[in-house]
N, C-alpha and C positions, 0 to 999 in steps of 0.2 A: 409560226416560223421558228424553226430550230436550226440555225446556221452556226451555232457555237459562239455567237457574239452576245455579250451581256449588254443589254439595252436599258435605257431609262424605262421604268414601268410603273404602273399603278395597280394596286391590288385591292379588291373588296372581298371580305370574308365574313360570312354570316353564320351564326349558330344560335340555337335557342336553348333556354334554360327554364326548366319546369320544376317548380317546387324545390328550388335550390338557392344557394347563395353564391352567385358568380364571383363576387369580389367584396369581401367584408371590409368594413372600415374600422380599424382598431381603436380609433378615437371616438367611435360612436357605438359602443357595445357590439361591435362587429356586425352592425346592420349592413345590408347590401348598399353599396355606394349608389347614391341617386342625386340627380339634379333637383333641388327642392322646388324650382319654379316650373320646370317642364314635366316633372314626375317621370323622367326617363332614367333607366338604370345606367350606371357608368361602370366600366371595367378598365383598369389601367393596362397599358402595354406591358408593364412588368409582369402582371399576372399571366398574360398570354405567352410571353417568352418563357416563363417558368414551366408551363405545360410543355412547350416545345423542347426545352432543355432536358426535362425529365424523360420525355419520349426518346430523344436521341441517345441519352445514356442507356436506356433500355435496349436500344438498337446496337449498342457497342461503340458508339461514337464518344469522343471526349469533348468536354466543354470547359470553358473558363470559369463560369459561375456554377458551383456545385456544392453539395453538402457532404459531410462526413457520414460514415455508416450509422452513427447514432442520431442523425438528423440535424445536427448543428451545422450552420453555414461556415465554410472556410473564408477567412478574411483574405484580402487581395495579396498581402505580403506573404502569408503562409502558402497560398496557392502558387504564387510565382516561384517561391523557393523550391516547392515540390517539383515544379516543372523544370527548373534549372538542374536539379538532381537527376531527373529522368533523362534530360538531354545529355548530361555527362555520362550516364550509364549506357545510353544507346549509341552515342557517337564517340566517346572517349575524349571529348573536348569540353572545356570549361566556358560557361557563358559569362559575358562581361556584365557590368552593372547596368548599362543602358542597352535595352533590347534593340533599339533602332540602329545603334552603332555596331552591333554584332550581327552581320548578315547571316551567318550560319544559324545562330539561335533564333533570329527573327523569322527566317523562312520556316524553320522547323516548328516554331511556336504557332505561326499562322496556319501552316499546313495541317497541324494536329487538331486545332480547335475550331469546330464548325461555327460556334456561336460568335467567335471573334471575327471570322471572315464575313459573317452576315451582319451582326449587330454592333461590332466594335468592342472596345474595352479600354479601361483606364488602368495603367500599370504603375504601381508605386516605385519610386527610386529612393532608396535609403541614402542619407547623407553620410559620407565617410567619416566626418569629424563629429558625428553624433548630433549635428544640428538638424534644422528642419529639412525634411526630404522634399523631393520633387515628384512629378508624375509625368508620364507620357501617354498620349491619347491616340487610340486608333478609332477613327470615326467610322461607324458601320455604314455600308452602302444601303442597308435595308432598315427602314425606320417605320414604326407603327404609331399612329395617333391613338389617343384613348378611344376605346370602344364605347358605344352607347346603344340603347335600345331604340328601335325605329318607331316606337309607340310609347304611350304612357303605360305605366305598370302599377301593380298593387302589391303591397306586402301581405303575407299571410297574417290575418288578424290575431290568430292564436300563436303566440311566440314563446310561451313558457313551456319548459320541458323538465321532467323529473328524472334524475339519474339515481340508480341504485348500485351500491358497491358493497363488497364483503368487508367485514371488520378487519382491521390491520393490527399488527403487533400482538397477535394472540387473542385479540378481541373476538367474540362470537356474535353472530347475527349479521343483519344487513342494515345499511345506513343509506339515507337518501339526501339529495340536494336538489334545489330548484334553480335553473338557469334560463338563459334566453337562447332561442333558436330561431334567428331571423331568416326568412326565406321569401323570395319572389314567387308569386303564383305562376307567372309566365312572362317571358321576355324574349323577343327576337333581337339579338345583339349584333351590331355591325362594326367591323374594324376596317380602317383604311391604312394600307401600307404603301410605301413608295420605295422604289429601287433607283439608286443613283449610280450610273455606270462609271463615272469618273472616280468615285470613291472605291469602287470594286478593285481597281488596279492596286490600291495601296494596301488592301487586306488580302489580296490574292484570291478573291472570291471567283468561283468558276460557274459555268452554266449548270454543272452537276449540283452545285450547292443550292441553286434556285429550285432544282427538282427536289432536293432533300427538304427544303423549306416547304414546298408545295405539298409533298406527301405528309410532312409533319403536321401541317395545319389540318389536313383532312383526317388525320388519325390520332392526334395527341389527346383530344377530348375523350374519346371512347377508351383510350388506353390509360390516361393519367388522371382524368377528373372522376375518380372513383372513391374518394373519401366520403364520409357520411354527409358533409355539407355541400359537396360538389357534384355528386352523382345526379344525373338528370340533364346533362348538356350534350347536344348533338349537332355536328356540323350540318349546315343546310345548303350553302352556296359559296362558290369560289369563282372569282373572275380575275384574270390578270391581263392587262392591256400593255403590250410592248410597243414602244414608240420608235420610229425609224431613226431620227437624228437627235432630237432633243425633246424634252417634255413640253408640250403645249400648255397653255393656261387652262388646263382641264379642271383643276380643283378637286374637291372631295367627291369621289364617285358615289358615296352614300346619298348625296343630294339628288341623285338621279334615280332613287328607288322610292316607290310608294307602296303602301299596303292598302288593299281594297277589302273592306269587310264583306264576308259572305252574307251576313244578316245585318241590316241597318238597325234592327231592334236591340242588338247587343253592343253596348259601348266598348270602345277600344280597350279601356283599362280593365274590362271584364273578360278579355280573351284569356283562355286557359290552355289552348293547344294550337298546333299548326293548322288545324282544320277550320279555324275561325276567319282566315283571311286568304287573299291571293296576292302574291308579290308581283307588282307591275314593273316590268323591265323597260317598258316603252320610253319613259323619260330618259333613262340611261342611254338607250339606243339613239334617241334624238340628239343627245349631247355628243355621242361618239360620231354620229354622222357629220357633225361640223368639222371634225378633225380626221375624217376617214383616210385622207391622203397621207396622213402622218402615222397611221397604224401599221406596225410591222407584223403583229400577230395578236390573237386573243386566245387565252387558255380558259376553259370553262368546265365547271362541274356543278351538278345540282343533285340534291338528295331526291330520291324518287317520290317521297311523301310531300315535297314542297310543291304547291300549286303556283304556277307562274303564268303571266300574260306577256306576250311580246317576245318569247324566246325564239320563235322562228325568224324574227327580224335580226336578232343578234347572230343567229347561225348564218344568216345571209351575208354578213360582213366578210370582207377579204381577210384571209389569215386565221379564220376561226378553226379551233380544234378542241376536241373533248379531252378531258383529263380522266384517268382511271384512278379511283381511290384505292 
């Protein structure tokens, strides 16, 4: 259903990572983040949002959290001052100290920054007397929980890597160093996102912004996960369920997904590709059936290489529509 109304919604987004490091832990030699008890890979929502922001910048959109041309990240105070100057140049007006008290700058600020409208932001307020400053908060209507793999994973047992570089400062010859290069052999990773319609009013989020988010999720990995440690990640499934009035106690949609092995002889932690399993959507559909009267619409996309079971049941639900990547 696309009636121009922002509704409460739940999102499930799956992608796989093959021989890559989806989210390194700087406190642990940059090993891929993992739950030590379940042996499932973990990926922070911050990592996912970074892919989205980088993709949007490449599409010509402006974002609140961004880096300088040299790759260093702008702190919040500098970024806000840059935006105040841009506002003055574009409008001929000066922005006040508190964004919320300045309707003109506030609306310009929100209309300009796609990530603030979706994810929110914390803006610093400097104290006029040089004392401790304050902050103002825009709580984003779209929030993602941490992602995790839907199965146990294994690290590549061979993690040492040798790098060779030319001599520096007039030195001749080549020199080498040995470091660690941690990678997962394979992981199907799932994220859960939630859309809160009430908060959307405060950040001026529009239905078009949700479409921008949707397209970003389906394209950002193939566009931005292209560094040496990140290449090898591919979007596989996207489902968004829009609710009519309020969000029912549906919970985490990832709980309604199961992976069925193609061969019982191959342990789940030994999976190395998308061909090793079938994604069973039946449990998810069964959960949706309990709240079918509250469903306003379902947005769905599946990679053509992903084998699924129960898709025809999902397609039969009222309000179902396909998404084009």
